[in-house]
N, C-alpha and C positions, 0 to 999 in steps of 0.2 A: 504494500500500500504506500503510495507516494503522493504527497500533496503538492499543489502548484504554489509553493512558497519560495522566497528568495534563495534559500539554500539549495533548492533543487533545480534552479535555473542556471544555465551556463554563465560563467563569469564573463563579463564584457571587458575588453581591454580598456585601459585608461585613456587611450587616444582614439576611441571609437566615435569620433565626431564631436566629442565633448571634452574640451581641454580641462585637465585638473591642474591646479596651481602647482608650480614647480616645487621640488623639495627645498630649494633655497628660499623661495618665498614663504613657504610654510615655516621653516626653521627661524626665519627672521621675526616671526611673531611671538617667539618664546624666549623671554629674557633669561630663563634658567639655563639655556644652552650655552650661555657665555661663561658659565662657571668653570673654574679649573680646580683640580685637586692634585696635590703633589706635582704641579707643573704640567699636568695633562688635562686636556679638555674633558669634561664629564660626558660620558655616554650613558643615557638613562634607559635601562631595560626593565624598570620596575612599573611600567604602565599597567599591567594587570592588577597591581595593588593601588594604583592611582597615577594618572598621567600628569605631566607638567601642564601649566595653565598659560594660555596666550594672553597677551597684553589687553586685548579688547574685553575679555571676560573680567579681568581685574578692574579695568576702567569703568565698566558698567556697574560693578558692585560699589566701587568708590563713589561714583556719581550719585547712586541711590542714597548711600549713607550720608554724604555731605550735603545733599540738596533736597532730598525728598523723604527723609526718614520720618515715619509716623506709624501709628496703628491704623487699622482699616475701618472703613464704613462710617466715618464721621464727616461732619459738614464743614470742612475747611480744606484749603488747597493741598497741603502735603498729604493729608489722608486720602483725598481723591486721587492724587498722583500715585500713591502707594497702591490703591485699588487698580489703577490703570496699568501699573508696572507688573503686578501679579497677573492680571488678565492677559497682558502681552506675553509673559513667560508661559502661561498656560497654553496659549495658542501655539507658541513655538514648539512645546513638547507634544501637543496634539499633532502638529505637522510631522514631527519626528516619528510618532507612532502610527500615523495615518488614522487618527481617531478624532473625536469631537472634544473640544475644550472641557465640556462638562464631564468627560470620562477621565480627566487627568487630575490627580490629587498629589499634593506635596507632603513630605514628611522629613523627619530628621535624618534618616538613612534607610536603606533597604531592609535591614534587619528589624528595626523598630516598626516599619510599615507592615512587614510580614507577620510579626507578632500581633499587631493590631488587627490585621485581617483574619488571622487564625482565631483570635478570640471572638470576633464577630461571627464567623462561620460556625465555630464550635458550639455556640449557644444553642444551636438547633440539632446538634449531633449527640450521640451517646453510644452505649454498648450495642454492638452489632454493626455499627457504621465503620467504614474503613477509609483510610487515606493512603495513597500510594506515593512513595518518594523513590529516589534513585541513589545508588552508591556513588554516582559521579558528582553529586551536588555538593556545593558549599553548604556548610552547616546552617547558614541563614535561611535556606529553603528546606531544612530538615528539622532542626530543633523546634521552631514554632509549631510544627504539626505534631511532633512527638510530645510536646507539652499537653496536647489534647488527650493523649493516652492516660496521663496521670490525672488530668482535671475532669475529663468527660467519659473516660472508659472507651475511647475510640481505639480501634486496632490500626496499627501502622504497618504497612507492608513495603518492603524495599526491593527494587529491581536491580540485579547485579550487572556488572559490566565485564567484558572480556579483558583480562589483564594484558594479553598480548597486543590487542589493538586499541584499547582505551575506549571502546564503543559499547553502548548498551546492548544487552542481549534481548533483541526484540521479541523472540518467542516467549521469553520469560515475562516481558511486559504484557503481552496479550493474555497470558495465563493469570497474571496477577490482578488485572483490572476486571472486576466482576460487577454484578448488579448490587453488591454491597458497597461498592466504592462510592464515596461522596466527593472526593477531590483527587486529582492527579497533580502532583507538584513536580515539575521537571525543569532542569536548567537548559536554556537554549544552547549554551556552550560551557564547557568545563573550564573553570579558572585555573585548574591545575594542569590539565592535559591539552586544552585547546579543542577538545572534541565538540563538534556541532551535532546536536542530537535531533531526531526527527520530531520536532515539537508539534507540527501540524498533525502528523499521524497520531501522536499521543492525545491531542485535543479531540480529534475525531473519535478515537477509541473511548475516551472518557464520556463524550456526549452520547455515544452509542449505548452506554450503560447508565445514562441519566446523571452523570457526574460532571463536576466543574473542572477546569484546568487552570492552574496558576503557573506562570512561566517566570523563572529567574533569568532575566536578560542582562544582568550586571556585566558579565564578561563579553557577551555577544554584542552589546550596543555599540562598542567602540569599533567594531570590525565589519558588521554587515547591516544591510538595510532591515529596519524593523517595519513590519506591516501587520498590525494586529488583526486586520480583516483576513489577510491571507493565512496567518498562523491559526486563526479560528479559536484563539484562547479567550478565556473569561477575565483573567487578570494577568498583568505583566508588571514586573517591578525592575527598576534599574537605578543606577547611581551616577549622577553627572560627573563626579570626580574621576570616573573611569573613562570619560570621553571629554576631557579638557575643561571641565567645570569645577565648581566648588564642592565641598562636602555636603551633600544633601541626598534625598531619596525621592523617587517619583513612582507613582502607581498609576497604571492604566486599569480601569475597571469597566467592563461592559455596562452601559447605562442601566439597563433593566435589572441586572444582578446587583450593581452597587446600590441602587435605590431600595432594594429589598433587604439589604443586610441589617441585622440586629446589632448595630454598631455601638460600642460604648461611647457616650458623648454627654456633655453638659446640657441640661434642659434648655437654657436660653440660646444655645448655639443653633445655627441654621440646620434644618433637617433636609435641605435640598442637596442634590449632588452637584459638585464633588465636595462641597463644604462639610458635609456630615462626616467625611473621612478625615478631616484635618483638625485634630484635637488641639485646642489651645492656640496661642499666638505662634505663628509660623516664623521661620527664619527668612525674613523678607529679602535680605541681601543675597542669601543663598538661592532663593527662587529666581531673583533677577539674574544672578550669575549662571544659573542653569539654562535659562532662556538664551543668554548670550553665548553659552557653549554650543547650543544648537545652531545659532546664527553663524558662529565661527565655522562650523562644519559646512553649512550651506554656502558660505562665502568662497569655498574652495572650488566651486564649479558653477558654470552658467546655467540659466534656466528661467522660464517665465514665472514660476511660482517657487516659494521656499521648498515645498515638498519635492518639486522636480529637481531643484538644486541639491537637496539632501540625497535623493536617490542617486543622482549622477556622481556626487562626491563620494558617497559611501561605496558605490560599485567600483569606482576607480581606485579608491584606497584599498578595497579588498583585493583587487587585482595586483596592486603594488605589494600588498602584504604577502600574497602567494609567492611572489618572486623572492622576497626577503626570507620567507620561511624555508624555501628550498635551499637557499644558500646557508642558512643557519643550521638546518637539520643535517645537510650534507657535511658541513664543516665539523660539527660536533661529533657526528656518528663516525667520522674517520679517525678520531683520536683514540688510541688504545687506552682502555680502561674507562671510557666514557659511555654511559648507556642513556639513550634518549627514550622517552616514554610518550605514549599517545599515538594517534593515527599518523602515518607517514604523509608526506606531501602528496597531493592528489586526492586525498580523502576529505570529506567535509570537516573543516577545522579552521581555527584562527591562527595567526602567526605568533603563537605562544608555545614555547618548548620547555618542558621540565626534564632535567637530566641529573645524573649522579656521577661522581668521579670516584672510582673504586678506591676504598681505603681512606678517603678523606671526607670528614663530616662537612655538610653543606655550609655551615657557618664559617668554617675555615676557608672554603673556596670563595665565599662571598667577601670575606675580609681581604683575601689576597687580590681579588679582582678590583676591589674598591681602592686599594693602594695605587692601582694603575689608572684610576679615574673611570672605571667601568662599574656602574651601580646596578646590581641585580639582586633580587630578593631570594630568600631561602626559607625552608621550614616546611610546614604543612598547609599553609595558605587557607586554613579553616576547611580544607577539603580532607578532613581527617581519615575518612574511610578509604579514599583513593590512595593516600600515602601508606596507610596500613596494609592494604591489599598488595601494594607494590613492594612491601618489605622494607620501608624506609622510615618507620616510626621513630627510631632512635636518632638517626642523623639527618633526617629530612631530605628534601630535594632542592636543587637549584632551579630557578625559573627565570627565563629570559623572554620578554615580550616585546614585539615590535609595535611602534606607534606611527602616527602620521609623520613624525619628525625623524624617524630612524633612517640611517644611511647604510649603504653596503660597507663603507669604510669602518663604521662603528661595529658592524657585525664581525668584520675581520679582526678588529681589536679584541672583541670578546672571545672569538675562537682561538686566536693566538694566545690569549691569556690563559684560557682553560687548558690548552696544550702544554704550556709551561708548568702549570700547577699539576696536571696529571703526570707529566714526566718526572717531576721532582718527588712525587709521592709513590712512585712505583718501586718495587723491590729490584735490586740489581739483577739483570738477566731476565 
C-alpha cells in the first residue's frame, strides 16, 4: 500500500526550472557560521538537535519585543499589533502544513504539546483501548501515550523496526493496528537514523480501524515538504528550532477533531479552535520567530504564493541533501572501524547519519571533532529504544546532520576527522 505523498514522489532536481538560492547566499544569512574554534571555522552538524538561526528570524523577534510587545485581545495599539503578528505567524505555519490557520496551534515545545494532546484524548479512553507507537520514535511521541497506560489503563503496543535497515516492519504494523486501536503515533522521520516512515499508509490503516493518527514531524520538517492533506493525518507536531526558528512547538490538528477534544483549559479562555489548545499566555516572540523561519525557507525559491515557494524550496533542499548524504555515508562507511546505521542512500531518509567508531565512546569522538571546529552531537538523542536495539546504550552514537547551510567541504572535514580518530583508536595491526 503506497500513498500519493511527498515521500513517494520522485525527487525533483534543484534546477528543474526553479532556481534555489545558492549555498553562498544561504550561508550569508547565518551569523553563527562566522564563528571559529581553535583557529578553525565551525562546521555545524548538530541540526537534528537544533539548527542555526538566520538573521531575519532574529530581527523579526527583536522587532516584536522592542516595538510591539503586549498581551493579546485588548483595545490598544500594541495589543492589536500582537494579535496581528500571531495571526500572521499562524498563516505562515498553515502554508507550511498546507492547512487552515484555524488548524494551527502554538505551544512551548513539541513534547509539552504532545502531553497536552494525550491528556485531552485520554479523557475518553480506558481499559480495552489501545495506542500504537513505534520503536523508531523519539520518546516525545512515546512517553505521553505511555502515560495513559498508568493514568487510564490504556494498552500501549509498539511496532518494531529492522535493525539492519532502520525501517519499520510493516507486516508487524498491520498486525498491531486493530479495531481496539484508538490512536497510531508515528514519526515521519527518525531523528536518530534518518528513516522516513510510511506515514500516509499508517494514517490510512488507523482510519480503516476507526483510529486517529498523530505524526511527529520534528525531524522531517527540516528536510521534506509537509502536506497534511496528502499525509491524511489527524494531528502533526513539529519544532521550529529544527528548521531555522526559535525554541517553540507547533501543532496541526484537523479542525473537526480539534474542536471535539476534551481539552484541559481555563473556563474564561476561548473555546474556539485553535485557541482552546493554547493554554495560558503564549511565547509571542517565539511565535513571531516561527513564522519568520517559514518565511526564510520560502525566500529560498521563487513562486506566486508562499506555499508554492515553500514546496519548491523544500524539494530543492531535499535534492541537495540527497547529494550530501551520499557523500557523507560513503565517506564514513569507508573508514575501518566505523559503522553507519539506518537506511542507505537511495532509500526514503533524511541527510542525517548516526554512526559509531569501534572502541571509542561517542562522547570522546564528539570532543575530538569539536577541537577541530566540527560540532556534532552524540548520545541517544531521546530515541532510547533505537540506540538500545543497536547495542549502543552505554557509549551512545555519533550523529551528523546536514542542513541548508552544509557544504561538501564541511563534510570532508568531518570525514577526515573521524578517520583520524578511528585510526588513533585502533589496536596495532
